[in-house]
C-alpha positions in Angstrom: 5.4 -17.6 38.7 8.1 -15.1 39.9 7.3 -14.0 43.7 7.6 -10.3 42.7 5.1 -10.5 39.8 2.6 -12.1 42.1 3.0 -9.6 44.7 2.4 -6.9 42.0 -0.6 -8.6 40.8 -1.9 -8.8 44.5 -1.5 -5.3 45.3 -3.2 -4.2 41.8 -6.2 -6.3 42.2 -9.1 -5.6 44.5 -8.0 -8.3 46.9 -5.2 -5.9 47.7 -7.8 -3.6 49.3 -9.5 -6.0 51.6 -9.2 -6.3 55.2 -5.7 -7.2 56.3 -4.9 -10.2 58.3 -1.4 -11.1 59.6 -2.5 -14.8 59.8 -0.8 -16.7 57.0 0.4 -13.3 55.4 2.4 -15.3 52.8 -0.4 -17.3 51.5 -2.8 -14.2 51.4 -0.3 -12.4 49.7 0.1 -14.8 46.6 -3.5 -15.6 46.3 -4.8 -14.1 42.7 -8.0 -14.3 40.7 -7.6 -13.7 36.9 -11.2 -12.2 37.0 -10.2 -9.9 39.7 -7.3 -8.2 38.0 -7.3 -4.4 38.9 -9.0 -2.6 41.8 -11.3 0.4 40.5 -8.6 3.1 41.0 -5.9 1.0 39.2 -8.4 0.3 36.4 -9.0 4.2 36.0 -5.3 4.4 35.4 -5.1 1.7 33.3 -7.9 3.0 31.0 -6.1 6.4 31.1 -2.9 4.8 29.5 -5.2 3.0 27.1 -7.0 6.0 26.0 -3.9 8.4 26.1 -1.7 6.1 24.0 -4.6 5.3 21.9 -5.4 9.0 21.1 -1.7 9.8 20.6 -1.2 7.0 17.9 -4.5 7.8 15.9 -3.7 11.6 16.0 -0.1 11.3 15.0 -0.9 8.8 12.5 -3.8 11.1 11.1 -1.3 14.3 11.0 1.2 12.3 9.5 -1.0 11.1 7.0 -2.5 14.5 6.1 1.2 15.7 5.9 2.2 12.9 3.4 -1.2 13.6 1.3 -0.5 17.3 1.3 2.9 16.6 0.2 2.1 14.3 -2.6 -0.6 16.9 -3.8 1.7 20.0 -3.7 4.2 17.8 -5.7 1.8 16.6 -8.0 0.7 20.0 -9.0 3.8 22.2 -8.6 6.8 19.8 -9.2 9.4 18.7 -6.9 12.1 21.3 -7.5 12.5 24.5 -9.3 15.7 26.3 -10.6 15.8 30.1 -11.2 18.7 32.6 -12.2 20.5 33.8 -9.0 18.9 37.2 -9.5 15.7 35.5 -10.6 15.8 37.2 -14.3 14.6 35.2 -16.9 16.7 32.1 -18.1 17.9 32.5 -21.4 19.1 29.5 -23.5 17.0 27.1 -21.4 16.9 24.2 -24.0 20.6 24.0 -23.7 20.5 24.1 -19.8 17.7 21.4 -19.8 19.6 19.1 -21.9 22.6 19.5 -19.2 20.4 18.7 -16.4 19.2 15.4 -18.3 22.8 14.0 -17.9 22.1 14.0 -13.9 21.1 10.5 -13.1 18.8 11.7 -10.2 17.0 14.1 -12.5 13.8 12.4 -14.4 12.6 15.2 -16.6 12.9 18.9 -16.6 10.8 21.6 -18.3 10.4 25.2 -18.9 7.8 27.3 -16.9 6.2 30.7 -17.2 4.5 31.9 -14.2 2.1 35.1 -14.4 -0.9 36.6 -12.8 -3.8 37.7 -14.9 -7.3 38.7 -14.8 -9.5 36.1 -16.5 -12.9 36.8 -17.8 -16.0 35.4 -19.6 -19.0 37.5 -20.6 -20.1 39.4 -17.2 -17.9 36.8 -15.2 -14.1 37.5 -14.1 -11.5 35.8 -11.8 -8.1 36.2 -10.7 -5.8 33.4 -11.8 -2.1 32.2 -11.6 -1.4 31.0 -15.0 1.5 29.0 -15.7 3.0 28.3 -19.3 4.3 24.8 -19.6 5.6 22.3 -22.3 2.6 19.8 -22.5 4.6 16.7 -23.0 7.2 17.4 -20.3 4.9 18.7 -17.7 2.8 15.5 -18.0 5.8 13.9 -16.5 6.9 16.5 -14.1 3.3 17.1 -12.7 0.0 15.0 -12.4 -2.0 17.9 -12.8 -2.5 17.1 -16.6 -3.7 13.5 -14.9 -6.4 15.1 -12.7 -8.6 16.2 -15.5 -12.0 16.0 -14.4 -14.0 17.3 -17.2 -12.8 17.3 -20.8 -9.9 15.3 -22.5 -7.1 17.8 -23.7 -4.6 16.8 -26.3 -1.2 18.4 -27.2 -2.7 19.8 -30.8 -5.6 21.6 -28.5 -3.4 22.8 -26.1 -0.9 24.5 -28.2 -3.9 26.0 -30.2 -4.8 28.5 -27.7 -6.3 25.9 -25.4 -6.4 26.4 -21.6 -6.7 24.0 -18.6 -8.8 25.7 -15.5 -9.0 24.7 -11.9 -12.4 23.7 -11.0 -13.3 26.6 -8.7 -11.8 29.1 -11.3 -14.2 27.2 -13.8 -17.0 28.1 -11.1 -16.1 31.3 -11.0 -16.4 32.0 -14.6 -19.2 29.8 -14.9 -17.4 28.1 -17.8 -16.8 24.6 -18.9 -15.2 22.9 -21.6 -15.6 24.4 -25.1 -16.1 27.9 -23.9 -14.2 31.0 -24.8 -12.4 33.1 -22.5 -10.2 36.0 -22.1 -6.8 36.4 -20.5 -6.0 40.2 -19.6 -2.6 41.0 -18.5 -2.6 44.5 -16.6 1.4 44.5 -16.8 1.4 44.5 -20.6 0.0 47.6 -22.4 -0.3 48.0 -26.1 -1.1 51.1 -28.0 -4.2 51.6 -29.7 -6.3 54.5 -31.2 -8.2 54.7 -27.9 -4.9 54.9 -25.9 -3.0 52.1 -24.0 -5.1 49.1 -22.8 -4.1 45.9 -21.4 -2.9 43.0 -23.4 -5.6 40.4 -24.0 -6.0 37.1 -25.8 -8.6 34.5 -26.3 -8.3 30.9 -25.0 -10.7 27.9 -25.5 -11.3 25.9 -22.2 -10.1 22.4 -23.2 -10.0 20.8 -19.7 -11.2 21.4 -15.9 -8.8 19.9 -13.3 -9.5 19.2 -9.6 -6.3 18.5 -7.3 -7.8 18.0 -3.9 -6.4 21.2 -2.8 -8.8 24.1 -2.8 -6.0 26.9 -2.9 -5.0 25.4 -6.2 -8.2 24.7 -7.7 -9.2 28.2 -7.3 -6.3 30.0 -8.5 -4.2 28.0 -11.0 -4.7 27.6 -14.9 -2.3 26.1 -17.4 -1.5 27.3 -21.2 1.1 26.3 -23.6 4.8 27.8 -23.0 4.8 29.5 -26.3 1.4 31.4 -25.9 2.6 32.4 -22.4 5.6 34.4 -23.7 3.1 36.7 -25.6 2.4 38.1 -22.3 6.1 38.9 -21.6 7.7 42.4 -22.2 10.2 40.7 -24.2 9.2 37.3 -25.5 12.6 36.3 -26.6 14.5 37.1 -23.0 13.5 33.6 -21.7 11.5 31.9 -18.9 10.9 32.3 -15.7 12.2 29.0 -14.1 12.6 25.3 -14.8 10.6 22.7 -13.1 12.0 19.3 -12.1 10.9 15.6 -11.6 13.5 13.5 -9.7 14.1 9.9 -9.2 14.6 10.1 -5.7 12.7 7.9 -3.7 12.8 9.3 -0.3 12.3 12.9 -1.6 15.4 14.5 0.3 16.5 17.1 -2.2 19.0 18.6 -0.1 21.8 16.8 -1.4 20.5 17.2 -5.2 20.1 21.0 -4.5 23.6 21.2 -3.4 24.9 19.2 -6.4 23.0 21.3 -9.0 24.1 24.5 -7.4 27.8 23.5 -7.2 27.8 22.5 -11.0 25.9 25.4 -12.1 26.7 28.3 -9.8 24.7 31.0 -11.7 21.5 29.4 -10.6 19.7 28.8 -7.5 17.5 25.7 -6.6 14.5 25.4 -4.4 12.5 22.5 -3.3 8.5 21.8 -2.7 9.2 22.8 1.1 10.4 26.0 0.1 7.4 26.7 -2.4 4.9 26.7 0.4 7.0 27.0 3.5 4.4 28.8 5.5 1.9 25.9 4.8 4.2 23.3 5.9 5.5 25.2 9.0 1.9 25.6 10.1 1.2 21.9 9.5 4.3 20.8 11.7 3.3 23.4 14.3 -0.2 21.7 14.3 1.4 18.2 14.5 3.6 19.0 17.6 0.9 20.8 19.2 -1.5 17.9 19.1 1.6 15.4 20.2 1.9 17.8 23.3 -1.6 17.7 24.0 -2.2 13.9 23.6 1.0 13.3 25.6 -0.3 15.3 28.5 -3.2 12.8 28.7 -0.6 10.0 29.3 1.2 12.4 32.0 -2.1 12.5 33.8 -2.5 8.8 33.8 0.9 8.4 35.2 -0.1 10.8 38.1 -3.1 8.8 38.8 -0.8 5.8 38.9 1.5 7.3 41.3 -1.3 8.6 43.5 -3.0 4.9 43.6 0.5 3.5 44.5 1.3 6.0 47.1 -2.1 4.8 48.8 -1.3 1.5 48.4 2.1 2.1 50.3 0.2 3.8 52.9 -2.6 1.1 53.4 0.0 -1.7 53.2 2.9 -0.3 55.2 2.2 -3.2 58.0 2.5 -5.7 55.2 5.6 -4.3 53.5 7.2 -4.2 57.0 6.4 -7.8 57.4 7.7 -8.7 54.1 10.9 -7.0 55.2 11.0 -9.3 58.2 10.8 -12.5 56.5 13.5 -11.7 54.3 12.8 -9.4 51.2 15.2 -6.4 51.4 14.6 -2.9 50.1 15.7 -3.8 46.4 13.1 -6.6 46.1 10.4 -4.7 47.6 11.2 -1.5 45.4 11.5 -3.8 42.3 7.8 -5.4 43.0 6.4 -2.1 43.2 8.0 -1.1 39.8 6.8 -4.2 38.4 3.2 -3.0 39.2 3.8 0.0 37.1 5.3 -2.1 34.3 2.2 -4.4 34.3 -0.3 -1.5 34.2 2.0 0.4 31.5 2.8 -2.8 29.2 -0.9 -4.2 29.4 -2.2 -0.6 28.5 0.2 -0.2 25.6 -0.8 -3.8 24.3 -4.6 -3.1 24.4 -4.1 0.5 23.0 -1.9 -0.9 20.2 -4.4 -3.2 19.3 -7.3 -0.8 19.0 -5.2 1.8 17.2 -3.8 -0.5 14.7 -7.3 -2.3 14.1 -8.9 1.2 13.5 -6.0 2.4 11.4 -6.0 -0.5 9.4 -9.6 -0.6 8.5 -9.4 3.2 7.7 -6.5 2.6 5.4 -8.1 -0.1 3.6 -11.8 0.5 3.8 -11.8 4.5 4.0 -14.9 4.7 6.0 -14.3 7.8 7.5 -14.5 10.6 4.8 -14.2 14.5 4.6 -15.7 16.5 2.0 -13.3 18.8 -0.1 -15.0 21.6 -1.5 -15.4 22.0 -5.0 -15.7 18.5 -6.5 -14.3 15.1 -4.9 -14.9 13.4 -1.5 -11.9 12.0 0.0 -11.1 9.8 3.0 -9.1 10.9 5.9 -5.4 9.7 5.1 -3.4 7.7 7.8 0.1 6.5 8.1 0.6 3.0 9.4 4.0 3.5 10.4 5.5 0.5 12.6 8.1 2.7 14.0 5.5 5.1 15.3 3.8 2.4 17.2 7.1 1.4 18.8 8.4 4.8 20.0 5.2 5.9 21.2 4.6 2.8 23.4 8.1 3.2 24.6 7.2 6.7 25.5 4.1 5.6 27.4 6.0 2.6 29.4 8.5 5.4 30.2 5.9 7.5 31.5 4.1 4.9 33.7 7.6 3.7 35.1 8.5 7.4 36.0 5.2 7.6 37.9 5.9 4.7 39.8 9.6 5.6 41.0 8.3 7.8 44.0 5.8 5.3 45.3 8.4 2.7 45.2 11.0 4.9 46.8 8.5 5.5 49.9 8.6 1.6 50.6 12.3 1.9 51.3 11.5 4.4 53.9 9.3 2.1 55.9 10.9 1.5 59.3 10.0 -2.0 60.6 10.1 -1.1 64.3 8.1 1.9 64.0 5.3 0.0 61.9 5.2 -2.8 64.3 5.0 -0.4 67.2 2.2 1.4 65.8 0.5 -2.0 65.0 0.8 -3.0 68.6 -0.8 0.3 69.9 -3.8 -0.1 67.8 
């Protein structure tokens, strides 16, 4: 075994704390027992690295998993991209425009959408809803919401025949289920009657109830046929609000496609899913960064503990370090074996933390034993993101922090003066 490694192991172990003796110094320094690996203080520093990195990997993986899961749920409900007129006025001749979009190989399918806010009521119950007028066949490819039906079996025929699909929480607010008749009231469209101007109303039959797993969507959203939605427009022949897209992009990087569409059709503006819910994703990113900083602080504190232990070791072992210099070890060698001490603690802590973190995340990913309740209907497991790249760069970060914490104690060994130390030893 390399002499520097043996010395590092010696100084890390409990034997490095025992009463000093200059007799057979080299033999004493090289003794090492595998069952006596770390002194208590170094063990605490070691556990700090393990706990800090373990926590950092777990939190980072869970936050990335939550972000990915939220992204998939939003895309599955709202689609990936939307195209509006530059001035956000209704899009006319949208069928021709949709045919033009189909020529782009990156676009899988596109469909028209009308978006309105209504009061929806049944008997004495009422609720606010954001209603989307959609093309049933196209939207089934654009979004997974029509595949998230928990109650009912909607068909194209029942959908276009004044059918409506409600979010789970909307149905709770109305105390409605499949087969019930409800009324949609549009406060923005007034029609003249003998009693004066009254809001436009229309009856719909509940044909399905969906649950997306996002409470915000389940308590607000409902879906009707695109042609039925036009009846709630001031000018039904004016056009539709926007066009929703499903792409063939694997990495979900929409910036290039956005620029491509806007260049080809300059009269339109394109938004992708990160813009739909920009505030939500900004909040998730801020929370992810905040948790990363908090967990990293644990590693930094562990490095301070390592630095403190090594500074004490230098103070306690300065006579031995001075003797090592007298038998031929230069400053660079002594500096390097102290750095080796930091690497041993760092690398061993990283290995243990990675094994524990990967085991826990692997079990959660495949067995999903930790679950969180989603208000309304389903129970879902905490999502995790098993990214090897994350394990690598967080491990390198932990090792770097350990090395930085070792530099100052190692530098102090260079400053030890052999003559002064030996003179002090003789006086004692």
